[in-house]
C-alpha positions as CSV (number, residue, x, y, z in Angstrom):
1,M,26.4,22.4,27.4
2,L,24.2,22.8,24.5
3,I,21.1,24.6,24.5
4,T,20.2,26.1,21.7
5,E,17.1,29.0,21.6
6,T,15.7,29.5,18.1
7,Q,12.9,32.1,16.3
8,S,10.6,30.6,13.6
9,A,12.3,29.2,11.3
10,R,10.0,30.8,8.9
11,G,10.7,34.3,10.6
12,A,8.7,36.4,13.0
13,A,5.5,36.0,11.4
14,S,3.0,34.2,13.3
15,T,0.6,32.7,10.7
16,A,0.1,28.9,10.5
17,T,-1.4,26.5,7.7
18,P,-0.9,23.3,9.1
19,S,-0.7,20.3,7.2
20,D,-4.2,18.8,8.6
21,P,-6.4,22.5,9.4
22,A,-8.1,20.0,11.4
23,L,-5.3,19.7,14.0
24,A,-4.3,23.3,14.1
25,V,-5.1,25.1,17.5
26,T,-6.1,28.5,18.2
27,Q,-4.3,31.1,20.2
28,D,-6.5,30.4,23.2
29,G,-5.9,26.6,22.6
30,S,-9.0,25.2,21.4
31,A,-9.7,24.0,17.9
32,A,-8.8,25.9,14.7
33,E,-11.1,24.4,12.3
34,G,-11.5,26.7,9.3
35,L,-9.1,29.5,10.8
36,T,-6.6,31.6,9.2
37,G,-3.5,33.7,9.5
38,A,-3.3,35.2,12.8
39,N,-6.1,33.8,14.6
40,R,-3.9,30.7,14.7
41,R,-0.8,30.1,17.1
42,L,2.3,28.4,16.3
43,I,3.2,25.6,18.9
44,R,6.2,26.1,20.1
45,V,8.7,22.7,20.3
46,L,11.6,21.7,22.8
47,I,13.6,18.5,21.3
48,V,15.3,16.6,24.2
49,D,18.1,13.9,23.1
50,D,21.7,13.8,23.7
51,H,22.4,12.3,20.2
52,R,22.6,15.6,18.2
53,A,22.1,13.2,14.8
54,V,18.2,13.1,16.2
55,R,18.1,16.6,17.4
56,S,18.6,17.5,13.7
57,A,15.9,15.2,12.0
58,L,13.4,15.9,14.4
59,T,14.5,19.7,14.2
60,A,14.2,19.5,10.1
61,F,10.7,17.5,10.8
62,L,9.2,20.1,12.1
63,L,9.9,22.9,9.0
64,A,7.7,21.0,7.5
65,Y,4.9,21.7,9.2
66,D,3.3,24.9,8.9
67,D,2.0,25.1,12.7
68,L,4.7,23.6,14.4
69,E,7.7,25.4,15.9
70,L,11.2,24.7,17.1
71,A,11.8,26.3,20.4
72,G,15.0,25.2,21.1
73,E,17.1,22.0,21.7
74,A,18.8,19.9,24.3
75,S,21.1,17.5,25.0
76,D,19.5,16.6,28.1
77,G,17.2,16.8,31.5
78,V,18.9,19.2,32.4
79,E,19.3,21.2,30.2
80,A,15.8,20.9,29.1
81,L,14.8,22.2,32.9
82,H,17.1,25.6,32.3
83,F,15.7,26.0,29.6
84,C,12.1,25.8,30.3
85,E,13.0,28.1,32.9
86,R,13.6,30.8,30.1
87,Q,11.5,29.7,27.5
88,Q,8.6,27.7,28.5
89,P,7.9,25.5,25.3
90,D,4.5,24.4,24.6
91,V,5.7,20.5,23.8
92,V,8.5,18.9,25.1
93,L,9.6,15.5,22.9
94,M,11.7,14.2,25.7
95,D,14.0,10.9,24.6
96,L,14.1,8.4,27.9
97,M,17.4,7.5,27.9
98,M,20.3,11.0,29.1
99,P,23.1,11.5,30.8
100,R,22.9,13.3,33.7
101,M,18.9,14.1,33.9
102,D,16.7,11.1,32.6
103,G,13.9,11.6,30.5
104,A,11.2,10.6,33.4
105,S,12.7,12.8,36.0
106,A,13.1,15.7,33.8
107,T,9.7,15.3,33.0
108,R,8.8,14.9,36.7
109,A,10.9,18.3,37.5
110,I,9.4,20.3,33.8
111,R,5.2,19.3,34.9
112,T,6.2,20.3,38.5
113,V,7.4,23.7,37.9
114,Y,5.8,24.6,34.2
115,P,2.5,22.2,34.5
116,Q,1.1,24.0,31.0
117,T,4.0,22.4,29.0
118,Q,3.4,19.3,27.8
119,V,6.0,16.4,27.3
120,L,5.6,13.4,25.0
121,I,8.7,10.9,25.3
122,L,10.0,10.2,22.2
123,T,12.4,7.1,22.7
124,G,14.0,4.7,20.5
125,S,14.1,2.7,24.4
126,Y,11.4,-0.2,25.1
127,E,12.7,0.5,29.0
128,K,9.2,-0.4,30.4
129,R,10.0,0.8,33.7
130,L,11.7,4.0,32.7
131,L,8.4,4.3,30.3
132,R,5.9,3.6,33.4
133,E,8.2,6.7,35.8
134,A,7.7,9.3,32.8
135,L,4.3,8.4,32.5
136,R,3.9,8.7,36.2
137,A,5.5,11.8,36.2
138,G,3.3,13.7,33.8
139,A,3.6,12.7,30.1
140,V,0.9,13.0,28.4
141,G,1.6,10.1,26.2
142,H,4.9,8.4,24.9
143,W,5.8,7.3,20.9
144,H,8.6,5.2,19.4
145,K,11.5,6.9,17.5
146,E,9.8,4.8,13.9
147,V,6.8,6.9,14.0
148,T,6.2,8.5,10.9
149,S,5.8,12.2,10.3
150,D,2.6,13.1,10.0
151,E,1.8,10.7,13.2
152,L,4.7,12.8,15.2
153,A,2.9,16.3,14.1
154,H,-0.6,15.0,15.2
155,A,0.8,13.3,18.4
156,I,2.5,16.7,19.2
157,R,-0.8,18.9,18.5
158,A,-3.1,16.3,20.4
159,A,0.1,16.6,23.6
160,Y,-0.8,20.1,22.8
161,Q,-4.2,20.5,24.3
162,G,-3.7,17.7,27.6
163,H,-4.6,14.8,25.0
164,P,-3.1,11.5,25.9
165,V,-1.3,9.8,23.0
166,V,0.3,6.9,22.2
167,T,2.0,4.5,20.1
168,P,-0.4,2.2,18.2
């Protein structure tokens, strides 16, 4: 069973200067335009994917953005649900096709118990049935894994604020 919890890779400091300041958020979740330092809140992201290489790449991606923080990793939906019970991340990047519990089922379980946690589907699959099921289960949106880093960072920020996001 793989569940990892992390503290900010940048240390315990809670200051952030995102790549796009207009998309940063304050501690109450509102736009942080023009705010600096402790007035900003890091967005805690849980990565859920059954492929270790994908989790590693997404972890490295998060380090490039000062307002995004790795909350942890899980290799399937069961582990994601257990992680959310302990940590309640702000945003979950969820793969669709995984062993034990797929992304749609995990999304339903997470959104039912932790409605404040947003789930963003990040998949390499074009399985429309599972994608529709995940959106009906409460995912705030979906992106294909071919997304650029800046597009994904923007999608995470939008998801955190509860705005729907979809692959263009």
